[in-house]
N, C-alpha and C positions, 0 to 999 in steps of 0.2 A: 796748652789744653790740659785740663786735669784729667786723671783716669776716668772719672764719672762722666765728664763732658765727652771724652773720647769714646766711651762705651755707648752713650746715647747716640753720638754721631754715627757710629758704625751700625748700630741696630737701625737707625732711621734710613741710611743709605740702602742697606739690604732690604729693608720693608719696601722702599719705593721700587726697587727692582723687581721684587716679588710681585707687588700690586701691578706694575707695568706688564708683567708676563702673565699673571694668572687672573687679573681683573677681580671680579667679585665671586670667584669661585672658592674662596677661603674666607674664613671668619677673620676678624682682626687679631684675635688670640692666636690663631694658627699661624698667621703672617708674622706675628712678633716672635713666636716660637722658632720658626724657620729662619727669621733674620738673626736671632740670637745664635742659632747653630752655625749659620754661614760666617758670622763675625768671629765665633771662636775657631772655626776652621782656618779662617784667614790668619788669626794670631798664632795658631799652631804651625801654620806654614812658615811664618816668620821665625819661629824658633827652629824649626827642623832644617831650614835652608839658610839660616844665618844672614837674612837680608837685612841690610843696614837702613833702617828707617829711624828717623828721630821722632820726637813727640808730635810733631805737626804733620807727619807722613812724607816728609821729604826723603827720597832715596838718595844714598851716598854710595859711592864705589867702595868705600872701605867698610868693614862690619863695624858699625857703631850702635848696634841695637841696645836699648836700654832695658834689660831683661826685667829689672824691678818695676819699672814704669808699665810695660806691657802685661806683666803678671797682675798688677793692680787693675789694669783695663779688663782683663779676664775675669777677674773676681767681681768687678762691678757688672759685667755682662751677666754673669751667673747669678748675681743677686736680683737683677732686674726682672 
């Protein structure tokens, strides 16, 4: 998955979660902004805790985080 695709995916899954919890209490723009914040928090968590995820989100026991890839994903989220 490219960084742009991963960014869109992360925003969409967080959007679905927010919509499921909040229903129609938020505007679409508010949902997207919250979803972006949650996605960025998740990526920061990866960096802080050195969790070993590959590009497809598979967890490994060893630390195999691709810092450059996830930084690109973070940049794409911030741009969207």
